C-alpha positions as CSV (number, residue, x, y, z in Angstrom):
1,M,1.2,5.8,14.4
2,L,-1.0,4.3,11.7
3,E,-4.0,6.1,10.3
4,V,-5.8,3.1,8.8
5,G,-9.4,3.0,10.0
6,Q,-9.3,6.6,11.3
7,G,-11.5,8.0,8.5
8,G,-10.7,10.8,6.1
9,M,-8.7,8.7,3.6
10,T,-9.6,6.4,0.7
11,D,-9.1,2.7,0.7
12,E,-6.2,3.1,-1.8
13,E,-4.6,5.8,0.4
14,Y,-4.9,3.5,3.5
15,K,-3.2,0.7,1.6
16,A,-0.4,2.9,0.4
17,H,0.1,4.3,3.9
18,F,0.2,0.8,5.5
19,A,2.5,-0.7,2.9
20,L,5.0,2.2,3.1
21,W,4.9,2.1,6.9
22,A,5.7,-1.6,6.8
23,A,8.5,-1.3,4.2
24,I,10.1,1.6,6.0
25,K,10.1,-0.6,9.1
26,S,8.1,1.9,11.2
27,P,6.3,0.4,14.2
28,L,2.9,-0.9,13.2
29,F,1.0,0.8,16.0
30,L,-2.7,1.1,15.3
31,G,-4.2,4.5,15.9
32,N,-7.9,3.6,15.3
33,D,-10.5,2.5,17.8
34,L,-10.2,-1.3,17.8
35,R,-13.7,-1.5,19.3
36,N,-15.2,0.0,16.1
37,M,-13.0,-1.1,13.2
38,P,-14.5,-1.4,9.8
39,A,-14.0,-4.6,7.9
40,S,-12.1,-2.8,5.1
41,A,-9.5,-1.6,7.7
42,L,-9.0,-5.1,9.1
43,T,-8.3,-6.5,5.6
44,I,-5.5,-4.0,5.2
45,I,-3.7,-4.3,8.5
46,N,-3.8,-8.2,8.5
47,N,-2.2,-8.7,5.1
48,P,0.6,-11.1,5.9
49,A,2.5,-10.5,2.6
50,I,2.8,-6.8,3.6
51,I,3.5,-7.4,7.3
52,A,6.3,-9.7,6.2
53,L,8.1,-6.7,4.8
54,S,8.1,-5.1,8.2
55,Q,9.2,-8.3,9.9
56,D,11.9,-9.3,7.4
57,P,15.0,-10.3,9.3
58,H,17.3,-8.1,7.2
59,G,15.9,-5.2,9.1
60,R,16.7,-2.3,6.8
61,S,14.0,0.1,5.4
62,V,13.4,0.7,1.8
63,T,14.9,3.8,0.2
64,R,13.5,6.2,-2.4
65,V,15.3,5.7,-5.6
66,R,13.3,8.1,-7.7
67,R,10.9,11.1,-7.4
68,D,9.2,12.6,-10.4
69,T,7.1,15.8,-10.8
70,E,7.3,16.4,-14.5
71,G,4.3,15.2,-16.4
72,V,2.4,14.2,-13.3
73,A,-1.2,15.6,-13.0
74,K,-1.8,17.7,-9.9
75,D,-4.6,16.7,-7.5
76,E,-7.2,19.0,-6.0
77,W,-4.6,20.3,-3.5
78,G,-2.2,21.2,-6.2
79,M,0.2,18.3,-5.6
80,G,1.5,15.9,-8.2
81,E,4.4,13.6,-7.9
82,T,5.4,9.9,-8.1
83,H,7.9,7.9,-6.1
84,V,9.7,4.7,-6.5
85,W,10.9,2.9,-3.3
86,A,13.0,-0.2,-3.2
87,G,14.9,-2.3,-0.7
88,H,16.7,-5.6,-0.2
89,L,15.1,-8.5,1.7
90,Q,16.9,-11.2,3.7
91,N,16.4,-14.0,1.2
92,G,17.7,-12.0,-1.7
93,D,14.3,-10.7,-2.9
94,E,13.7,-7.0,-3.5
95,V,10.6,-5.0,-2.5
96,V,9.5,-2.3,-5.0
97,I,6.8,0.2,-4.3
98,L,5.4,2.5,-7.0
99,L,3.6,5.4,-5.4
100,N,1.4,7.7,-7.4
101,A,0.7,10.9,-5.4
102,G,-0.7,12.6,-8.5
103,G,-4.2,13.5,-9.5
104,E,-4.8,10.9,-12.2
105,D,-4.3,7.2,-12.7
106,M,-1.1,6.5,-14.7
107,E,1.3,3.9,-15.8
108,M,4.6,3.9,-13.8
109,S,7.8,2.1,-14.7
110,V,11.3,1.7,-13.2
111,S,14.3,-0.1,-14.7
112,L,16.2,-2.9,-12.9
113,A,19.3,-0.6,-13.1
114,E,17.5,2.0,-10.9
115,I,16.1,-0.6,-8.5
116,F,19.5,-2.2,-7.9
117,I,21.6,1.0,-7.8
118,P,22.9,0.2,-4.3
119,Y,24.8,-2.7,-5.8
120,G,26.4,-0.7,-8.7
121,P,25.6,2.5,-10.6
122,G,24.6,2.8,-14.3
123,G,23.2,-0.7,-14.5
124,S,26.5,-2.4,-13.4
125,A,24.8,-4.3,-10.6
126,P,24.9,-8.1,-11.3
127,H,21.2,-8.3,-10.5
128,V,20.3,-6.4,-13.7
129,K,21.5,-9.4,-15.8
130,Y,18.8,-11.7,-14.4
131,D,15.1,-12.2,-15.0
132,W,12.9,-11.4,-11.9
133,A,9.5,-12.8,-11.1
134,I,7.0,-10.1,-10.1
135,H,4.8,-10.9,-7.1
136,D,1.8,-8.6,-6.2
137,L,1.6,-8.3,-2.4
138,W,-2.0,-7.1,-2.4
139,A,-3.3,-9.9,-4.6
140,H,-4.6,-12.0,-1.7
141,R,-6.2,-9.4,0.5
142,M,-8.7,-10.9,2.9
143,P,-12.3,-10.7,1.6
144,D,-14.5,-8.2,3.4
145,A,-17.0,-11.0,4.2
146,T,-14.4,-12.9,6.2
147,A,-13.3,-9.7,8.0
148,E,-16.9,-9.0,9.0
149,E,-17.2,-12.6,10.4
150,L,-14.1,-12.0,12.5
151,L,-15.3,-8.7,13.8
152,A,-18.7,-10.2,14.7
153,A,-17.3,-13.3,16.3
154,A,-18.3,-13.7,19.9
155,S,-15.4,-15.8,21.1
156,H,-11.7,-16.5,20.6
157,T,-12.6,-20.0,19.5
158,E,-15.0,-18.7,16.9
159,R,-12.3,-16.4,15.5
160,E,-9.8,-19.2,15.4
161,S,-12.2,-21.3,13.4
162,I,-12.8,-18.5,10.9
163,L,-9.1,-17.9,10.4
164,S,-8.4,-21.6,10.1
165,K,-11.1,-22.0,7.5
166,A,-9.7,-19.1,5.5
167,N,-6.2,-20.6,5.8
168,W,-4.9,-17.3,7.1
169,Y,-1.3,-16.9,8.2
170,N,-0.8,-17.3,12.0
171,A,2.4,-15.5,13.1
172,T,1.9,-16.8,16.6
173,E,2.3,-20.4,15.4
174,T,4.9,-19.6,12.7
175,P,7.0,-16.4,13.1
176,Y,7.5,-14.4,10.0
177,A,11.3,-15.1,9.9
178,K,10.5,-18.9,9.9
179,G,7.7,-18.6,7.4
180,L,9.9,-16.7,4.9
181,V,12.6,-19.4,5.2
182,Q,9.9,-22.1,4.6
183,E,8.7,-20.2,1.6
184,D,5.1,-20.0,2.9
185,P,3.2,-18.8,-0.2
186,R,0.9,-16.6,2.0
187,L,3.9,-14.3,2.5
188,F,4.8,-13.9,-1.2
189,G,1.6,-12.6,-2.8
190,E,0.8,-13.8,-6.3
191,K,3.2,-14.0,-9.3
192,I,1.8,-11.8,-12.0
193,G,4.7,-11.6,-14.5
194,V,8.4,-11.3,-15.1
195,V,10.8,-8.5,-15.6
196,E,13.4,-9.6,-18.1
197,A,17.1,-9.0,-17.7
198,G,17.9,-5.4,-18.3
199,G,14.2,-4.5,-18.5
200,R,11.7,-2.4,-16.7
201,L,9.0,-3.0,-14.1
202,K,5.7,-1.5,-15.4
203,A,2.4,-1.2,-13.6
204,D,-0.8,0.9,-13.8
205,V,-1.2,2.8,-10.5
206,K,-4.3,4.6,-9.4
207,S,-4.3,8.2,-8.2
208,H,-3.2,8.4,-4.5
209,A,-2.3,4.8,-4.5
210,A,0.7,2.4,-4.5
211,R,1.5,-0.9,-6.1
212,V,3.6,-3.1,-3.9
213,F,5.8,-5.9,-5.5
214,R,8.3,-8.5,-4.3
215,L,10.8,-9.3,-7.0
216,R,12.2,-12.8,-6.9
217,R,15.3,-13.6,-8.9
218,I,14.9,-16.4,-11.5
219,A,18.1,-18.4,-11.1
220,P,19.4,-20.5,-14.1
221,E,20.6,-24.0,-13.6
222,D,24.3,-23.0,-13.7
223,D,23.7,-20.0,-11.4
224,Q,26.9,-18.3,-10.3
225,F,25.3,-15.1,-8.9
226,E,27.5,-12.9,-6.8
227,A,26.8,-9.5,-5.4
228,K,28.1,-7.0,-2.8
229,S,27.0,-8.1,0.6
230,I,24.8,-5.8,2.6
231,A,24.0,-8.3,5.3
232,R,23.6,-6.7,8.7
233,E,26.0,-9.1,10.3
234,D,28.8,-8.1,8.0
235,G,31.1,-6.0,10.2
236,N,32.6,-4.3,7.1
237,E,29.3,-2.7,6.3
238,R,28.2,0.5,8.1
239,D,25.2,-0.1,10.3
240,E,22.5,2.2,8.9
241,L,20.0,1.8,11.7
């Protein structure tokens, strides 16, 4: 069960917790008192770009591709490590989460070869030969002021008006699977850069925080991309769930 809004964690810790919960495909059951939810908690649990990871039709969770302890500052509890999590999404995108569980802010990086290791070891995956657009999935978090309006609204009609004015994604009207196919920009965060072929994804990550990215392959005009299928409907692949 989710801890967001329960108290006892920082905003960055709550964001990391929610993002990992969504990417691992754990049920998004809220554990906080909905009658007394802070606006900051609402802005975390209603992020459509993060929820889209949970609802992605591919249905497989991310996996940890790296864990480091060397050179990571320990926190006040004597813990210090970093993780890199990655996973395939239905449309060919890749989610990458850089988790800093250490005591100090730091720059983290991971190579495309590591990210795409399920498709081939040692950088042999065809994905490594392409550029990938980096999309930050926390870039368009709902403003606290909008969340406060929603929590103070006296009626369903008033809440609908606030969400419509904010142009917030409505999964009741458009299920996530359909929104992803339609390339609804609200589900893809904000493009912040590019990882060049054979390169590394780099980002500054605060202590006890996670950066969450969706990588999108940049296809050339004469694209002939082919990769091992890990589609769930492929009967030749072992069902991992």
